[in-house]
KOLTI-170501 format. One record per residue (C-alpha): residue number from 1; y, x, z. Coordinates in Angstrom, 1 decimal, always signed. Last residue first. Example, Ala and Ser with C-alpha at 12.3 -4.5 7.8 and 13.67 -1.06 7.14 Angstrom:
<nodes>
2/-1.1/+13.7/+7.1
1/-4.5/+12.3/+7.8
</nodes>
This chain:
<nodes>
419/-3.2/+3.3/+42.3
418/-6.0/+3.8/+39.9
417/-8.7/+4.1/+41.7
416/-8.6/+2.0/+44.3
415/-7.3/-0.8/+42.1
414/-10.7/-0.2/+40.0
413/-13.0/-0.4/+43.3
412/-11.7/-3.6/+44.5
411/-11.9/-5.4/+40.7
410/-15.3/-4.3/+40.4
409/-17.3/-4.9/+43.9
408/-18.4/-8.3/+42.8
407/-19.3/-7.1/+39.3
406/-21.4/-4.2/+41.5
405/-20.8/-0.8/+40.6
404/-22.6/+2.0/+38.8
403/-21.1/+5.4/+38.9
402/-20.4/+7.8/+36.1
401/-19.0/+11.8/+35.9
400/-17.3/+12.9/+32.6
399/-14.8/+15.4/+34.4
398/-11.9/+13.6/+33.1
397/-12.6/+10.5/+31.7
396/-14.5/+9.3/+34.4
395/-17.0/+6.3/+34.1
394/-17.5/+3.5/+35.2
393/-20.5/+1.3/+34.6
392/-20.6/-2.1/+35.6
391/-23.0/-4.7/+37.3
390/-24.3/-8.0/+37.0
389/-28.0/-6.7/+36.3
388/-27.9/-9.0/+33.2
387/-25.1/-8.3/+32.3
386/-25.2/-4.0/+32.8
385/-28.4/-4.6/+30.2
384/-26.4/-6.5/+27.9
383/-23.2/-4.4/+27.7
382/-20.6/-3.1/+30.0
381/-19.0/-0.4/+30.1
380/-15.3/+0.8/+32.3
379/-13.5/+3.7/+31.1
378/-11.4/+5.7/+33.6
377/-8.0/+7.9/+32.8
376/-7.2/+6.6/+29.6
375/-6.2/+9.1/+27.2
374/-4.8/+6.0/+24.5
373/-6.9/+8.4/+22.0
372/-9.9/+8.8/+24.0
371/-10.5/+4.8/+24.7
370/-10.3/+4.4/+21.4
369/-12.7/+6.5/+20.4
368/-14.7/+5.0/+23.2
367/-14.9/+2.1/+21.7
366/-16.1/+3.4/+18.2
365/-18.6/+4.9/+19.6
364/-19.7/+1.9/+21.6
363/-19.5/+0.3/+18.1
362/-17.3/-2.9/+17.4
361/-16.9/-6.4/+18.0
360/-13.7/-7.3/+18.7
359/-11.7/-7.7/+22.0
358/-11.7/-4.0/+22.9
357/-9.8/-3.3/+26.0
356/-6.6/-1.7/+27.1
355/-5.5/-1.9/+30.9
354/-1.9/-0.8/+32.4
353/-2.3/-2.8/+36.4
352/+0.6/-4.5/+38.1
351/-2.1/-6.8/+39.9
350/-1.7/-9.5/+36.8
349/-2.8/-6.7/+34.9
348/-6.3/-6.4/+36.6
347/-7.0/-9.9/+36.8
346/-6.1/-10.1/+33.1
345/-8.4/-7.3/+32.7
344/-11.3/-8.4/+34.7
343/-11.0/-12.0/+32.6
342/-10.9/-10.1/+29.1
341/-14.0/-8.1/+30.2
340/-16.0/-10.7/+31.1
339/-15.3/-12.5/+27.5
338/-16.2/-8.9/+26.1
337/-19.6/-8.4/+27.9
336/-20.6/-12.0/+26.9
335/-19.5/-11.5/+23.4
334/-22.0/-8.1/+23.0
333/-20.6/-4.7/+24.0
332/-17.6/-4.2/+25.8
331/-15.8/-1.8/+26.7
330/-12.6/-1.8/+29.3
329/-10.1/+1.5/+28.9
328/-8.5/+1.9/+32.1
327/-5.9/+3.4/+33.7
326/-3.7/+3.7/+30.6
325/-0.6/+5.9/+31.1
324/+2.7/+5.0/+31.1
323/+5.4/+7.4/+29.5
322/+6.9/+9.5/+31.3
321/+10.6/+10.5/+29.9
320/+10.5/+13.8/+28.0
319/+11.9/+17.2/+29.5
318/+14.6/+18.4/+27.4
317/+14.2/+20.3/+24.3
316/+17.5/+20.7/+24.2
315/+17.4/+19.8/+20.0
314/+15.9/+16.9/+21.2
313/+18.3/+16.2/+23.8
312/+21.3/+16.1/+21.5
311/+19.2/+14.1/+18.5
310/+19.0/+11.7/+21.4
309/+22.1/+11.0/+22.2
308/+23.1/+10.9/+18.4
307/+20.7/+8.3/+18.2
306/+22.1/+6.4/+21.4
305/+25.7/+6.7/+20.6
304/+27.9/+6.9/+23.3
303/+30.7/+4.3/+24.0
302/+33.6/+4.4/+26.6
301/+35.9/+2.5/+28.8
300/+39.5/+1.8/+30.7
299/+40.9/-1.7/+30.4
298/+44.0/-3.3/+30.1
297/+44.7/-6.9/+29.0
296/+47.3/-7.2/+26.6
295/+50.1/-10.3/+27.2
294/+50.4/-13.7/+25.1
293/+46.5/-14.1/+25.0
292/+45.1/-17.4/+22.6
291/+43.6/-14.9/+20.4
290/+43.2/-11.5/+21.8
289/+45.4/-8.3/+22.6
288/+43.9/-5.3/+23.9
287/+45.3/-2.8/+26.1
286/+43.6/+0.9/+26.2
285/+42.3/+3.1/+28.6
284/+39.7/+5.9/+26.9
283/+36.5/+6.2/+25.0
282/+34.4/+8.7/+23.4
281/+30.6/+10.0/+23.1
280/+28.4/+11.8/+20.9
279/+31.2/+13.3/+19.0
278/+30.2/+14.7/+15.8
277/+31.5/+18.3/+15.9
276/+30.2/+19.2/+12.4
275/+27.0/+20.3/+13.9
274/+25.3/+18.9/+17.1
273/+23.8/+21.5/+19.2
272/+27.4/+22.4/+20.1
271/+28.1/+18.8/+22.4
270/+30.7/+16.6/+21.9
269/+32.4/+14.3/+24.0
268/+35.7/+12.5/+23.4
267/+38.5/+11.1/+25.5
266/+41.5/+9.0/+25.8
265/+44.4/+8.9/+28.6
264/+47.4/+6.4/+28.2
263/+47.1/+3.9/+25.9
262/+44.2/+3.3/+23.2
261/+44.3/+0.2/+21.2
260/+45.0/+1.5/+17.9
259/+41.3/+3.1/+17.1
258/+40.0/+6.0/+15.9
257/+40.3/+8.5/+18.4
256/+44.0/+10.4/+19.2
255/+42.9/+14.4/+19.9
254/+45.8/+16.3/+18.5
253/+46.7/+16.7/+21.7
252/+44.2/+18.7/+23.0
251/+43.1/+19.2/+27.1
250/+40.0/+20.7/+27.9
249/+37.4/+19.4/+30.2
248/+34.7/+20.3/+33.2
247/+34.2/+17.7/+35.3
246/+34.3/+18.7/+38.9
245/+35.5/+16.4/+41.0
244/+38.5/+17.6/+41.7
243/+39.1/+18.7/+38.4
242/+38.7/+15.2/+36.9
241/+41.5/+14.2/+39.6
240/+44.1/+17.0/+38.2
239/+43.7/+16.0/+35.1
238/+43.8/+12.2/+35.1
237/+46.9/+12.8/+37.9
236/+48.4/+15.2/+34.9
235/+47.8/+12.4/+32.8
234/+50.0/+10.3/+34.7
233/+52.5/+12.3/+35.4
232/+52.8/+12.5/+31.4
231/+53.2/+9.1/+30.9
230/+56.2/+8.5/+33.7
229/+57.8/+11.3/+32.7
228/+58.0/+9.6/+29.1
227/+56.4/+10.9/+25.8
226/+58.7/+13.4/+23.9
225/+57.3/+16.3/+24.9
224/+53.6/+14.9/+23.8
223/+54.9/+15.2/+20.2
222/+54.2/+19.1/+20.4
221/+54.7/+19.7/+16.7
220/+51.8/+20.2/+14.2
219/+50.8/+23.6/+13.3
218/+47.2/+22.9/+14.0
217/+47.7/+19.7/+11.9
216/+48.8/+21.9/+8.7
215/+46.2/+24.6/+9.1
214/+43.3/+21.8/+9.3
213/+44.7/+19.9/+6.3
212/+42.9/+21.2/+3.8
211/+39.8/+21.9/+5.9
210/+39.5/+17.7/+5.7
209/+38.7/+16.5/+9.4
208/+41.4/+13.9/+9.4
207/+42.0/+13.2/+13.3
206/+45.6/+14.7/+13.6
205/+46.4/+12.6/+10.2
204/+45.4/+8.9/+11.5
203/+48.3/+9.0/+13.9
202/+50.9/+8.7/+11.2
201/+49.5/+5.3/+10.5
200/+50.5/+3.3/+7.4
199/+53.2/+5.7/+5.4
198/+51.7/+9.4/+6.3
197/+48.2/+7.6/+6.2
196/+48.3/+7.4/+2.4
195/+49.0/+10.8/+2.1
194/+46.7/+11.7/+4.6
193/+44.1/+9.9/+2.5
192/+44.6/+11.7/-0.4
191/+44.3/+15.2/+1.0
190/+47.2/+17.2/+2.5
189/+49.3/+20.0/+0.2
188/+51.6/+17.7/-1.1
187/+52.2/+15.9/+2.4
186/+53.7/+19.3/+4.0
185/+57.7/+18.6/+4.8
184/+56.3/+14.6/+5.4
183/+53.6/+16.0/+8.1
182/+56.6/+17.2/+10.1
181/+59.1/+14.2/+10.1
180/+56.4/+12.1/+10.6
179/+55.4/+13.8/+13.7
178/+58.7/+13.3/+15.2
177/+59.1/+10.0/+14.1
176/+55.8/+9.1/+15.3
175/+56.7/+10.6/+18.6
174/+59.6/+9.1/+18.7
173/+58.4/+5.7/+18.2
172/+54.8/+5.6/+20.1
171/+56.5/+6.3/+23.9
170/+57.2/+2.6/+24.2
169/+53.9/+1.6/+23.4
168/+52.4/+4.2/+26.1
167/+51.5/+7.2/+26.4
166/+48.2/+8.5/+23.8
165/+46.9/+10.9/+26.4
164/+44.5/+13.4/+25.9
163/+40.8/+14.5/+27.1
162/+38.0/+16.7/+25.7
161/+34.6/+17.0/+27.5
160/+32.4/+19.5/+25.9
159/+28.6/+18.7/+27.0
158/+26.7/+22.0/+28.1
157/+24.1/+20.0/+29.7
156/+22.2/+16.6/+28.7
155/+19.5/+16.2/+30.6
154/+19.3/+12.1/+30.9
153/+20.8/+12.3/+34.4
152/+23.3/+15.0/+33.7
151/+24.8/+12.6/+30.7
150/+25.2/+10.1/+33.0
149/+27.0/+12.3/+35.4
148/+29.4/+13.0/+32.7
147/+29.9/+9.3/+32.0
146/+30.2/+8.9/+35.4
145/+32.7/+11.5/+35.8
144/+35.0/+9.9/+32.6
143/+35.2/+6.4/+34.5
142/+35.9/+7.9/+37.6
141/+39.2/+9.7/+36.1
140/+40.2/+6.6/+34.3
139/+40.3/+4.8/+37.4
138/+42.1/+7.5/+38.9
137/+44.7/+7.2/+36.8
136/+45.4/+3.3/+37.6
135/+45.2/+0.6/+35.1
134/+43.5/-2.3/+36.5
133/+41.6/-5.7/+34.6
132/+39.0/-4.2/+32.8
131/+36.6/-1.3/+33.5
130/+34.4/-1.7/+30.2
129/+31.0/+0.3/+29.9
128/+29.2/+1.6/+26.7
127/+25.5/+2.0/+25.6
126/+25.4/+2.3/+21.7
125/+23.3/+1.9/+18.8
124/+23.3/+2.5/+15.0
123/+23.6/+0.1/+12.2
122/+24.9/+1.5/+9.4
121/+23.9/+4.8/+10.4
120/+25.7/+7.8/+11.2
119/+23.7/+11.0/+13.4
118/+23.0/+12.8/+10.4
117/+24.3/+10.9/+7.3
116/+24.7/+7.3/+6.2
115/+28.1/+6.7/+4.1
114/+29.5/+3.8/+6.7
113/+29.6/+0.5/+6.5
112/+29.9/-0.1/+10.4
111/+27.3/-1.9/+12.3
110/+26.6/-2.0/+16.3
109/+23.1/-2.4/+17.8
108/+23.0/-2.8/+21.7
107/+23.8/-1.7/+25.1
106/+26.7/-2.9/+27.9
105/+28.4/-2.7/+30.8
104/+30.5/-4.1/+33.0
103/+33.1/-3.5/+35.6
102/+35.7/-6.3/+35.8
101/+38.4/-6.2/+38.4
100/+41.0/-9.5/+39.4
99/+44.1/-9.5/+38.0
98/+44.8/-12.7/+37.2
97/+43.5/-12.1/+33.3
96/+40.2/-11.0/+34.8
95/+39.7/-14.6/+36.1
94/+36.5/-15.4/+33.8
93/+36.4/-16.4/+29.7
92/+39.2/-13.7/+29.1
91/+35.8/-11.4/+30.0
90/+33.8/-12.7/+27.0
89/+36.9/-11.7/+24.6
88/+37.2/-8.6/+26.0
87/+33.4/-7.7/+25.6
86/+33.7/-8.6/+22.0
85/+36.6/-6.0/+21.5
84/+34.8/-3.1/+23.1
83/+31.4/-2.9/+21.8
82/+32.0/-1.5/+18.6
81/+31.6/-2.4/+14.6
80/+30.0/-6.1/+15.7
79/+28.8/-7.7/+13.0
78/+32.0/-10.0/+11.7
77/+32.6/-13.6/+11.4
76/+35.0/-15.5/+8.8
75/+35.4/-19.3/+9.5
74/+34.2/-21.1/+6.2
73/+32.4/-24.1/+7.9
72/+29.2/-22.6/+6.7
71/+29.6/-19.6/+7.9
70/+31.7/-16.5/+6.2
69/+31.2/-12.9/+6.1
68/+31.9/-9.5/+7.0
67/+30.5/-6.3/+7.5
66/+33.2/-3.9/+9.1
65/+33.8/-0.5/+7.4
64/+36.5/+0.0/+5.1
63/+40.1/-1.5/+6.7
62/+38.7/-3.0/+9.9
61/+37.4/+0.2/+10.8
60/+39.7/+2.2/+9.0
59/+41.9/+1.3/+11.3
58/+45.1/-0.7/+9.6
57/+44.8/-3.9/+11.1
56/+44.0/-2.8/+14.8
55/+41.1/-2.6/+16.7
54/+41.7/-6.2/+19.0
53/+43.6/-8.5/+16.3
52/+41.3/-7.6/+13.2
51/+38.1/-6.8/+15.5
50/+38.5/-10.6/+17.6
49/+40.1/-11.6/+14.1
48/+36.6/-11.7/+12.4
47/+34.9/-14.0/+14.8
46/+32.6/-12.1/+16.4
45/+28.9/-10.8/+15.2
44/+26.3/-9.4/+17.7
43/+26.6/-11.9/+20.5
42/+27.6/-10.0/+24.1
41/+25.3/-9.2/+26.9
40/+26.8/-7.8/+30.3
39/+25.5/-5.7/+32.6
38/+27.1/-4.9/+35.7
37/+28.8/-2.3/+37.2
36/+29.6/-1.3/+40.5
35/+29.2/+2.4/+40.4
34/+25.6/+2.6/+41.3
33/+25.3/-0.1/+38.8
32/+26.9/+2.7/+36.0
31/+23.7/+5.2/+37.1
30/+20.7/+2.4/+37.1
29/+21.9/+1.2/+33.9
28/+22.3/+4.0/+32.2
27/+19.1/+5.6/+33.6
26/+17.6/+2.6/+32.3
25/+18.7/+2.4/+29.1
24/+18.3/+6.0/+28.2
23/+14.4/+6.0/+29.6
22/+14.3/+2.6/+27.3
21/+15.7/+4.9/+24.2
20/+12.9/+7.5/+25.0
19/+10.1/+5.0/+25.4
18/+10.6/+3.9/+21.8
17/+9.7/+6.7/+20.6
16/+6.2/+6.5/+20.6
15/+6.8/+2.7/+20.0
14/+8.2/+2.7/+16.8
13/+11.9/+2.4/+16.3
12/+12.2/+1.3/+12.3
11/+15.6/+3.0/+10.9
10/+18.8/+1.7/+9.1
9/+21.5/+3.4/+7.2
8/+19.8/+2.7/+3.9
7/+18.1/-0.7/+4.0
6/+14.6/-0.1/+6.1
5/+11.5/+1.3/+3.5
4/+8.6/-0.4/+2.0
3/+5.6/+2.1/+1.6
2/+3.4/+1.7/-0.8
1/-0.1/+0.1/+0.3
</nodes>
């Protein structure tokens, strides 16, 4: 049968690797819960205006990368390209607008129409958090420290944290004027995208990765000097708190992140094991205007790409997560033995043990191969003669020893062996 591949930019996740995904998700839930975060699950598609209004109509995500379609009623819907806007939309249905802090985490698939490459898929997966309703430098620092501790907990050492400040809304105009005056003098030497960004969104120039633009961007003026004293003080408090918490970082005024909703702190995490400075995580403080809201909701959060985390773990040869080994494999020879094994398996599974068994008519050798393949600690063997004697044979797969056990003692005996 010919292979039938999934669409470009997507991938199947088979049981052999699903355990690593579950390990990341479970560790995230444990770490984030320790900081007072609870899980929130939102739809994988939203009304398009949630992202247009939340992310900014001029961002490349909205302009080029969203999967948008109409429902039967003619409403425009979009597969979520990121998690924050949908989370914020959901939280408007709580009392967060009254200043009540909400701490939530999420994980799940996201969708962007990017060209597939290493670390970039059209359906990708993120683990993220949002702390919504309050604004303070120490909240930002705690959020970054939580990400740092999560990465350590999943075996990723050596991650490089880069932080910056976007200031507040009032800081933007003078900073943009400074940058526009500088880049206008060099725009003829820059890439076509940056020529467009000069008028549409000057901040995106700072995020350009083209070699032709790199030297020009590196020599750009320090726009942070045009920010208000309050914004610069906010940033200094964040940096001081991170130092106190032992989180290593570097400050870089060229880091702006790719979405327009950011204010104050922004941050990005890379790892030298991934080529091209691909971020494994990023986020920051933001203000989001959502449909029906007259004032923005403040929040801070981050998202980390699951596929990229797994790539780094593989490159670091991180210790793989423990997988549950099959405790016992039940071998049945004959219909009566298979039925008896099915009943015993149900009782053992209900008690919390991992059990596999053969439910088709197969030879003894074939069933033993299955027991070896699933690395069972024990096998239970029942054929016609064992059924007549009301016994079963338990074989220790480590040393090959075998023991006859009366039917009435099977459950207790197996339970004791597998505890």
